[in-house]
N, C-alpha and C positions, 0 to 999 in steps of 0.2 A: 368448527366443533366445541363441544365443551369440553374442559380438562375433568379427569378423574378428581373426584373430591377427595378421596383417601390418599394421603401421602405416599405410603409406599406402594399403592397399585401404582398413583402417577409415576414417581420413580422407573418403575418397571415398564410400564407401556410406552413411555419416551424412550428409554433407554433402546426397547428391542423394536422400535419403530425406529430409530436412527441405525441401529444395528442391521436391520434387514430390509430397509426401504428407501431410504435418504441418505446423499451424498454428506450432507451438514444440516445443521440446525437451523440454516435459511429455507431449506429448501423442505423439509419437513414441515416449517409454520405457514410455508405458502401453499402446500399441499394440502395441509390438515385443516386451512383455517383458523390457526393458532396467533393470538397477539403475541410477539416476539417478545417484546418488553414484559408483559403479563408472565409469559413463563419462565422468563428469567428471573423474574424477580419472586416468584414463589419458588423456584428451586434454590435460589440465594437465601430465602428466609427458611428452607430447610438444611440447609448447611451443604448445598452442591454449588458446583460451579461446572461450565461447560468445556471441555478439552475437546478441541478440535482435532488435535492428533489423533485422539482415540476415538472420536464422534461419538462421545457418549459424556453424561454428567456423573462427575464424580465425586465423592466427597471432598470437601474442601478443609485444607489443615487451617485455616482463618475460622475463630469461633465465632457464631452468629447468632445473637438473641433469639 
């Protein structure tokens, strides 16, 4: 499945799916057919990192270009 092109929609959709449907990021990627590496790279480029405890992408304190 293709990821949303709009950055804000992407963050919202992924975090909503994680919260409502999946136990972790691996589960989401497997079920939805997302490439784990590409998703993480894109989220990192937006300044987000995956928080395993929260099962959500959170704004990173580390600045990204």
